[in-house]
Legacy VTK file of the C-alpha trace (Angstrom):
# vtk DataFile Version 3.0
C-alpha trace
ASCII
DATASET POLYDATA
POINTS 254 float
-115.187 -70.869 -32.928
-113.663 -67.476 -32.172
-110.031 -67.529 -31.110
-109.126 -66.253 -27.645
-107.851 -62.662 -27.587
-104.974 -63.657 -25.302
-102.899 -66.830 -25.317
-99.614 -67.980 -23.799
-96.308 -68.489 -25.623
-93.024 -69.829 -24.305
-90.249 -67.370 -23.541
-88.031 -69.066 -26.146
-90.703 -68.763 -28.818
-91.345 -65.115 -28.000
-87.613 -64.333 -27.942
-87.078 -65.966 -31.337
-89.960 -64.029 -32.881
-88.788 -60.727 -31.401
-85.288 -61.294 -32.773
-86.734 -61.660 -36.279
-88.906 -58.586 -35.741
-85.983 -56.383 -34.704
-83.882 -57.783 -37.538
-86.638 -56.798 -39.944
-86.634 -53.323 -38.361
-82.954 -52.946 -39.297
-81.223 -53.542 -35.944
-77.740 -55.039 -36.006
-77.138 -58.452 -34.425
-76.144 -57.260 -30.958
-78.966 -54.729 -30.765
-81.686 -57.124 -31.919
-80.657 -59.761 -29.379
-80.505 -57.132 -26.648
-83.950 -55.836 -27.545
-85.536 -59.286 -27.617
-83.986 -60.461 -24.363
-84.794 -57.169 -22.617
-88.483 -57.424 -23.408
-88.787 -61.077 -22.469
-86.734 -60.642 -19.275
-89.052 -57.906 -18.029
-92.293 -59.466 -19.248
-91.469 -62.861 -17.722
-90.997 -61.140 -14.355
-94.455 -59.598 -14.468
-93.690 -56.145 -15.862
-95.977 -55.221 -18.811
-93.343 -54.405 -21.427
-95.296 -55.858 -24.336
-97.744 -52.986 -23.884
-95.058 -50.528 -25.036
-93.738 -52.707 -27.863
-95.770 -50.975 -30.619
-94.239 -47.631 -29.577
-90.751 -49.141 -29.695
-91.312 -50.456 -33.210
-92.636 -47.071 -34.291
-89.511 -45.324 -32.972
-87.221 -47.813 -34.676
-88.593 -46.797 -38.056
-86.772 -43.508 -37.601
-83.094 -42.756 -37.184
-81.197 -44.894 -34.633
-78.048 -42.982 -33.660
-75.545 -44.733 -31.409
-75.384 -43.485 -27.801
-72.529 -41.117 -26.969
-70.699 -41.198 -23.638
-68.109 -39.329 -21.591
-67.064 -38.707 -17.988
-68.084 -35.468 -16.266
-64.824 -34.182 -14.740
-66.651 -32.192 -12.052
-68.850 -35.002 -10.716
-66.963 -38.080 -11.967
-70.307 -39.381 -13.283
-70.338 -41.355 -16.501
-72.658 -39.318 -18.744
-74.450 -41.086 -21.615
-76.621 -39.386 -24.208
-79.192 -41.945 -25.336
-80.126 -39.825 -28.369
-83.822 -40.632 -27.844
-83.016 -44.316 -28.348
-84.771 -47.228 -26.677
-83.371 -49.075 -23.702
-84.763 -52.162 -25.400
-82.085 -51.813 -28.059
-79.308 -50.075 -26.148
-79.784 -51.287 -22.587
-76.697 -53.478 -22.780
-74.673 -50.556 -24.133
-75.618 -48.431 -21.135
-74.980 -51.234 -18.649
-71.796 -52.448 -20.361
-70.328 -48.948 -20.259
-71.143 -48.762 -16.559
-69.631 -52.198 -15.931
-66.456 -51.340 -17.829
-66.119 -48.094 -15.874
-66.510 -49.977 -12.583
-63.756 -52.393 -13.526
-61.480 -49.556 -14.571
-61.787 -47.483 -11.405
-62.588 -50.410 -9.074
-65.132 -48.464 -7.046
-68.810 -47.604 -6.948
-69.698 -45.483 -9.986
-72.662 -43.361 -11.003
-74.084 -43.210 -14.502
-76.615 -40.774 -15.945
-78.350 -41.804 -19.177
-80.166 -38.884 -20.747
-82.898 -39.095 -23.349
-83.870 -42.753 -23.527
-87.167 -44.627 -23.617
-88.785 -47.728 -22.104
-86.546 -47.641 -19.057
-88.068 -50.731 -17.471
-86.509 -52.852 -20.185
-83.059 -52.320 -18.784
-83.884 -55.298 -16.568
-82.157 -57.729 -18.919
-79.010 -55.647 -19.094
-78.864 -55.277 -15.318
-79.444 -58.970 -14.747
-76.778 -59.922 -17.281
-74.167 -57.638 -15.755
-75.045 -58.636 -12.204
-74.630 -62.289 -13.131
-71.159 -61.517 -14.502
-70.133 -59.839 -11.258
-71.176 -56.175 -11.558
-74.373 -55.660 -9.524
-76.386 -52.566 -10.423
-79.150 -50.316 -9.242
-81.308 -48.427 -11.745
-83.819 -45.737 -10.891
-85.902 -43.609 -13.189
-88.950 -41.422 -13.516
-92.097 -43.199 -14.615
-93.578 -39.984 -16.039
-97.148 -40.797 -14.980
-97.930 -39.493 -12.439
-95.050 -36.974 -12.361
-93.925 -37.804 -8.830
-94.016 -41.584 -9.261
-90.610 -43.221 -9.554
-89.294 -46.743 -9.900
-86.092 -48.505 -8.930
-84.678 -51.940 -9.650
-81.838 -53.593 -7.741
-80.044 -56.452 -9.489
-77.454 -58.543 -7.693
-75.369 -61.552 -8.648
-77.795 -63.539 -6.490
-81.348 -63.379 -7.946
-82.783 -63.952 -4.479
-81.584 -60.452 -3.542
-83.162 -58.650 -6.520
-85.798 -56.086 -5.581
-88.166 -53.748 -7.385
-89.719 -50.657 -5.870
-92.366 -48.153 -6.951
-92.302 -45.080 -4.800
-93.243 -41.418 -4.418
-90.269 -39.197 -3.684
-90.393 -36.492 -1.056
-88.358 -34.370 -3.458
-87.144 -34.977 -6.986
-83.503 -35.864 -7.472
-83.300 -36.418 -11.233
-84.661 -34.946 -14.427
-87.781 -36.644 -15.833
-86.026 -37.917 -18.946
-83.054 -39.391 -17.135
-82.209 -42.958 -16.199
-79.642 -43.315 -13.411
-77.436 -46.342 -12.856
-75.276 -47.156 -9.866
-72.793 -49.992 -10.288
-70.164 -51.378 -7.950
-67.633 -54.180 -7.646
-69.487 -55.504 -4.579
-73.222 -55.741 -3.923
-72.783 -54.356 -0.393
-71.528 -51.065 -1.858
-74.877 -50.519 -3.576
-77.092 -51.319 -0.609
-76.687 -47.887 1.099
-77.939 -46.183 -2.073
-80.913 -48.532 -2.225
-81.675 -47.799 1.441
-81.430 -44.075 0.756
-83.992 -44.377 -2.028
-86.299 -46.244 0.338
-85.840 -43.536 2.972
-86.727 -40.793 0.471
-90.066 -42.342 -0.388
-93.382 -41.323 1.128
-95.494 -44.182 -0.164
-93.944 -47.215 -1.714
-94.978 -50.476 -3.289
-92.152 -52.957 -2.993
-91.991 -56.174 -4.979
-89.833 -58.686 -3.185
-87.231 -60.959 -4.692
-89.495 -63.901 -3.892
-92.383 -62.373 -5.868
-90.148 -61.560 -8.842
-88.847 -65.126 -8.839
-92.392 -66.507 -8.494
-93.545 -64.517 -11.525
-90.551 -65.778 -13.489
-91.219 -69.420 -12.583
-94.875 -69.056 -13.600
-93.834 -67.604 -16.936
-91.384 -70.434 -17.553
-93.935 -73.128 -16.689
-97.101 -71.564 -18.146
-95.770 -69.247 -20.834
-96.102 -65.500 -21.320
-99.566 -64.085 -22.148
-99.749 -62.046 -25.336
-102.558 -60.441 -27.305
-103.305 -62.455 -30.430
-103.515 -59.268 -32.482
-100.008 -58.268 -31.342
-98.635 -61.748 -32.027
-100.028 -61.708 -35.563
-98.667 -58.186 -36.108
-95.199 -59.304 -35.003
-95.336 -62.317 -37.285
-96.222 -60.069 -40.199
-93.226 -57.826 -39.517
-90.953 -60.860 -39.123
-91.865 -62.033 -42.610
-89.752 -59.167 -43.946
-86.660 -61.038 -42.750
-87.278 -63.733 -45.336
-85.470 -63.107 -48.628
-85.811 -64.774 -52.040
-83.751 -67.936 -52.348
-80.518 -67.909 -54.297
-78.282 -70.570 -55.793
-76.069 -70.329 -52.722
-78.929 -70.678 -50.224
-80.484 -73.562 -52.139
-77.121 -75.334 -52.233
-76.862 -75.095 -48.447
-80.406 -76.320 -47.803
-80.521 -79.632 -45.982
-76.802 -79.636 -45.277
LINES 1 255
254 0 1 2 3 4 5 6 7 8 9 10 11 12 13 14 15 16 17 18 19 20 21 22 23 24 25 26 27 28 29 30 31 32 33 34 35 36 37 38 39 40 41 42 43 44 45 46 47 48 49 50 51 52 53 54 55 56 57 58 59 60 61 62 63 64 65 66 67 68 69 70 71 72 73 74 75 76 77 78 79 80 81 82 83 84 85 86 87 88 89 90 91 92 93 94 95 96 97 98 99 100 101 102 103 104 105 106 107 108 109 110 111 112 113 114 115 116 117 118 119 120 121 122 123 124 125 126 127 128 129 130 131 132 133 134 135 136 137 138 139 140 141 142 143 144 145 146 147 148 149 150 151 152 153 154 155 156 157 158 159 160 161 162 163 164 165 166 167 168 169 170 171 172 173 174 175 176 177 178 179 180 181 182 183 184 185 186 187 188 189 190 191 192 193 194 195 196 197 198 199 200 201 202 203 204 205 206 207 208 209 210 211 212 213 214 215 216 217 218 219 220 221 222 223 224 225 226 227 228 229 230 231 232 233 234 235 236 237 238 239 240 241 242 243 244 245 246 247 248 249 250 251 252 253
C-alpha cells in the first residue's frame, strides 16, 4: 500500500528532528535551537514555514556571518545588519538585542534589521521575548506581490497576539528590511499597531482566537508535513551521528 504524501508529527518530534538537522548543517547550539523553535512556533500557528525550509537549508550551506548592530545617532534606531542570514537562525539575536535596548533606555524603541530572510519565523523570538516581559511588533515586506505586507503583534498575554496581512497606501520600509518595535509596556506598542491598520487599504486580519485555535489543533493533532521532506530531514540528521569511541561506549547505559 502506498504511503500517504502528508502525515502528522508532534511538535516535540519535529523540534527534535530540526535540532539535529541544524546541528548537522553546522549551527552552534543556540542557533540550532532558535532555528528549530522558530519553525515549529510559526508552523504550529498555521503559517506555512516548512515550505521555505529547503531554501533555509540551502542558504546554511554557505557562509553564516554573525549579525552586526549599532545605534543610529540621528534616528536613535537600533540598526542590525543581518548579513543575508536567516531569521530562523538569528531571530533570537535580533529580538534579544531589541529587548536589551528596551531595558537599557526604558522606553519604546525601534529596530531595523536589514538583509535577512524568512521573516515570518521571527514569531518564536517575539513570543519568547513577550513572555519574558518585552512585547514586540514586527512588520515586514512579503515581497510577493510587492505591495503586500505583514505584521505580527506579540504580547505577554497570548490572547492579545494578532497577525495582519495588508496592502499599504504607501511604502514605509525597504523591501529587504524587517522592522521591530519593542516597549516596556504593551500599551506603548498599540498606537503603532493601530497606525499600521490605518495605513492599510485591504487587510486580512487573523485574530488572537484563531491563532490560538490553530496552535491547539497542532498540539492535539500534530503538524502536517510532506513525507518526502520528513525523509530528507532524517537523511540530513544522520550526519550528526559519529563513530563510537572508547569514551562514548564507556558512557553508554550509564
